[in-house]
N, C-alpha and C positions, 0 to 999 in steps of 0.2 A: 604457462598460458598468461597472456596479458588480457585483462578483462576490463571493459568499460561498463560501469555501473552508472546509469543515468538516474537522476533523482535520489542520489545516495545520501543526501543530507536529510531526507525525510524519515518518517517512522519506520516503514518496512525496509527501505533501501539502506538505512544506516545499520539496522540489525543484520541485514544480509552481508554487508561489507565487513562488519565485525566477525561474522562466521567465516568468510573467506580468509581474512587475515589471520585469524586465530587457529584455524583448523585445516588450511590448505597451503599449498606452496605458490598459489597464483599471485601475480602482481595486479593491483587494482588502481584504476583511474576513476575517481569519483567526479562526474560532471553534474553540477547542480546550478540552477539559476538563483538559488537563495531567495525565493518568494517567501511569503509569510510562513509557510509551513516547512521551509528548509532551514535547518539549524545545525551548524557545525559543532555546537556543544554535544550534540548526539554522539560525536566521534572523537572526543577529547582524549580518550584512553588510547587511541591507535594513531593519532595525527602525525606522530613522528616516526612511525614504523617505516622502514626503508621499502617495504613493499606497497606502500599506499601513497597516492598523489591526489591532491584536490585541484580541480580546474572550474573556475566560475564561468558559467556559459549556459546557453539556451539551446535545446534540442532542435529548435526551429531555425537556428542560425546556419544557413547553407554554406557559409564559408569556413565556420569554425569546425563543423563535424568532419568533413573529409580531411581537413588539415590535422585534426586530432587523431583520427584512425591511422593516418600514415605515419605521423611523428611518433606515436606511442606503440606502433606496430600491433594494433588491437586484433586479437583472435576472436573474442566473444563479446557480443553486446547483451547486457541484460537491462531492459528498459522498464524502470520503475517510474520514470518521470511522468507525472500527470496531475491535473487538477482532479480532486476526488470527492470533495464534500457536496452532497446532494443539495443542501440548502443554499449553498452559494451558486450552484448551477441553476437553481430555479430563479434566483434573483438576477443573475447575469451569466448567461451561457457563453459569452464571447470568449473568455479565456479558455474555457473547456474545448472549444472548437479549434482555437489556435494551438494549444499544447497537445491535447489528447489526439487530435486527428492530423493537423498540418505538421506538428512536431514529429510525430511518428512517421509520417510520410517522408519527411526530410531525413530521418535516420535510415529509413529503408533505401532511399535513393543513394545516400552515401555509402551504405553497406554494399549495395549492388556493384559499386565501383571498386570495392576493396576485397581482400582475400579473407572475408569473415567466415569462420568455421560454424558459428551458431548465432542466431539472433533470437534471444529469449524475450518474449513480451509478457508483461505482468498485466493481466486483466482482472475481472471480478465476476462473482456469481450474479451480480445485478443485471448483467447483460440478458439473462434468462427471463427476467421479470419475476412476478409472484406466482407461487403455486399453492393450491389449497391442500392437495393431498399428494403423497409420494415425493419423489425427488428428481431433479433434472440430471441427465447424463450429458456427456460431452457431445452426443448427437442430437440433443434436444434443440428445438428452433430458438433463435434469438428473439426476445420480445421486450426490449428495453422501454421503460416507462417514464423516464425523466431525462433531462438534458445530459446529466453526468453519465448515466448508463448508456444513453444513445451515442455519446461521443466515444466511449469505450468500444461499443459494438461496431461503430463505424471504423475504428482503427483496426479492429480484428479483421473485417472484410477486406480492407486494403492490404493488410499483412498476408492473408491467405492468397490474394491475387498475385503477390510477389512470389509466393511458393509455386503457384501453379503456372505462372507465366515465365518466371526467371529462374525457378528452382533455388531461390534464396533460402538458405537453411534455417527456417523459422520454426519455433515452437511457441505455443501460447499456453499460459497457465491461468486458471480462473479460481481464485481463492474466495473462501467465505470471509465473514467479519473478523478481521484481526484485532487482537488486544494485547497489551504488554507494556513494557518500559519504552519511554520516549515517544509516546503517541501524542500528537498535537492536541491540546485540551479543548477542542471543539467537538471532538467525537464523544459518543455516548458515555463510555466507562471513564476516561479521564475527566470529562466535563462534570460528571456527577460526583466524582471523588474530590476534585479540586473545589467545587462549589460547596460541597458539604464540609470540607475542612474549614472553609471561610464562613460557614453558617449562611450561605446564600441559597436562594430558591433553586430547586431541582426541577427544571421544566420537562414535563413528560407529554409527548404528543398524543392527542386522542385519548383512547382508553389505556394506552401503554401495552396493549396485548400483541403488538406486532412481534413476530417470531424471526430471530436470526440464528444462523448456525455460526457459532463462535470457535475461533482457532487461535492458540497463542502464536504470537509472531514468530517465535523460534521455530515452532513446528512448520509453519508456512515457509520460512527461509530454507529449512532443511529439504522441504519438498521442491522448492525452486532449484536448489543445488542438485538434487537427485535428477530432475528433469534436465538440467544443464549438462550433467555428466552421462546420463543413460537414457534420456528421452528420445523418442522416435521422431525424426524431422517431419515437419508438416502436420504435426498432431497437436491436439489440445488435451490438457490435463486439468481436471478439477483437483483442488486441494482443500479438503475439509476434514473436520474432526468429529462431526456428528453431535455437536453440542447445541441442540436446538433449545433456545430459551427465550421467553418473553422479555421484552425490554423492562417492564415494570417489576419482574422478578429480580433482574439484575440491580435495579435502582434500590429495591428493598433490601437486597443483600448488602449493598454498600452502606446504606443508612444504618443497618443493624450492626455491621462491622465497625464503623466509626462511632457508634453509640450516639447517633444524632436523632432528633425528634422526626416522626413521620411527617409532621406538619411542614417540613421543608419542601415536600413533594407537591408540586403545583402542576395540575393537569391544564394544558394549553391547547388551542385550536390546532387540529391535525394539519400537517403540511399537504399541499396539493399532490395528488397522485401517489400517495404513500403506500408502497408495496406492503402487503400483509404478512407474507411468509417466504423466506428463502431456504431452499434446501437442495443440495447437490450431492451426488454419489462420490465416492473416492476409491472404487475398486480398481480403476485404470492405473492411478499413480501407485497403488500398493503393489502392483506388478513390477514395479522398479525397486522394490525393497524398502519402500517408505511406509511409515506409520506414525501417527501422532504419539507423542510421549508425555504430554501434559494432561493431567487430570483438571477438568474445568474449574471445579470448586477451589481446589488448592491453588491453581494458577491465578484465579480471580483475587484470592486473599493476598497472594504474594504481589500482584499488581498494585492492589490498594496500598499495601505496605511500601512499595517503591515510590509511589507518589507522595506518601507521607514523609518518607525519608528525604526525597529529592524536592522538597518544597521550593527551594531557591530556583531550581531549574524552571519549574512551570510558572512561578511568579514573574520571572524575567520575561517569559513568553506573553503572559496575560497583560503585563504592563507595557509591552512594546519595546522594552529596554534592549532586548537582544537584537531586534531588527535595526535599531539605530546603530549599535555597536558594529554589526557586519557591514551595514551601508557605508560607514566611515572607513572600515578596514579594506573594503574591495572596490568602492566607488570613488574614494577619495573625499 
């Protein structure tokens, strides 16, 4: 199969591409706009693999996408491309509307004109909103509470309309909070690890007792692969590992692991509309034979160790050096 992975230079997308290249016979085309969160250094180890090809481009480009689908004879689209950071969506929602909604619409329109066998869309548990008790299932109503999650929920509604109206072979995944190697250091775990290594403040929103359900990125990628290979068309699959942990607990674990003083932890004003707890079921995807493999505490320790070992990688990101490099390489 020829697979188009959009947003493949990002955190989850690059881990998914590595899984495809190393463990399947599929050919992979990686389409990425190389915004601030797209980093080809994430894929240095497989960039010369004959089954892999990179194309710089935007999913909202209505000339590039149909051309790419035809020239590369794409069988499956896996859409990771998205603006994803809640704080950035609160400050400026414009990019989220353009990429998450209009970009997805453009992919759907192009796929409708092609012989696409499957269109896998990567969404998030944040579309459900916050839940005080219990867990959301795939049938729970959507209740997004910030511009980011609203843009993802909007994309899902459009995708579902293409299934119902055109029978475009779509499947949606909604994963819980991912962590692991190559995550852009604005997200909680890599931000806290890299700041702690540099003895910088560790900003914690509100009381830090917001609860998130954490899943190692490799477990999520294997879940996406299971859905791509065995999922039922027109369906939604939650992907979670059942690791519900308060943010402050994670921050304290990082501080302890790195043997840093607790005085680095600084409580800051909570962000607007901050959801208190996310929790989703995973019984449906387990029916495909998937289950999480990573123990949370062990995986967190290994993730901390990865950022310690790969200090050069994240320092180039934090300094902006890698952005300048790829701007010169691809934009002239």
